[in-house]
C-alpha positions as CSV (number, residue, x, y, z in Angstrom):
1,Q,0.0,0.0,0.0
2,G,2.9,2.3,0.8
3,S,4.4,1.9,-2.7
4,L,1.0,2.8,-4.3
5,I,0.9,6.0,-2.2
6,L,4.5,6.8,-3.3
7,R,3.6,6.2,-6.9
8,N,0.6,8.5,-6.6
9,E,2.8,11.1,-5.0
10,V,5.2,11.0,-7.9
11,L,2.4,11.1,-10.4
12,V,0.9,14.2,-8.7
13,L,4.3,15.9,-8.5
14,G,4.9,15.2,-12.2
15,L,1.5,16.5,-13.1
16,L,2.0,19.7,-11.0
17,T,5.4,20.3,-12.6
18,S,4.0,19.9,-16.2
19,I,1.0,22.1,-15.3
20,Y,3.3,24.7,-13.8
21,L,5.5,24.8,-16.9
22,F,2.4,25.0,-19.1
23,V,0.8,27.8,-17.1
24,S,4.0,29.8,-16.8
25,R,4.6,29.5,-20.6
26,N,1.0,30.7,-21.2
27,L,1.5,33.6,-18.7
28,I,4.6,34.7,-20.7
29,I,2.6,34.4,-24.0
30,S,-0.5,36.2,-22.8
31,R,-0.2,38.2,-19.6
32,M,-3.7,39.7,-20.0
33,D,-5.4,36.3,-19.1
34,K,-4.7,36.7,-15.4
35,V,-8.1,36.0,-13.9
36,P,-8.8,32.6,-15.5
37,L,-5.2,31.6,-14.5
38,T,-5.9,32.5,-10.9
39,W,-9.0,30.4,-10.8
40,R,-7.1,27.5,-12.4
41,W,-4.4,27.8,-9.8
42,L,-7.0,27.9,-7.0
43,G,-8.7,24.8,-8.3
44,L,-5.3,23.1,-8.6
45,F,-4.4,24.1,-5.0
46,M,-7.8,22.8,-3.8
47,M,-7.2,19.5,-5.5
48,T,-3.7,19.2,-3.9
49,V,-5.1,20.0,-0.4
50,S,-8.0,17.5,-0.8
51,A,-5.5,14.8,-1.9
52,R,-3.4,15.4,1.2
53,P,-5.5,13.6,3.8
54,M,-5.7,10.4,1.7
55,K,-1.9,10.1,2.0
56,S,-1.8,10.0,5.8
């Protein structure tokens, strides 16, 4: 069970990294689109926080 949790953690970390790179690239391309980006980050943060209790 521990290895499964570890694999999920790595998957989430990879996903966060790719999303961060994608978002930062989009931010550089179009800096006007700040509000939707903020909402997207808020949703991502909520997902991460909700995924935390399942780990412990």
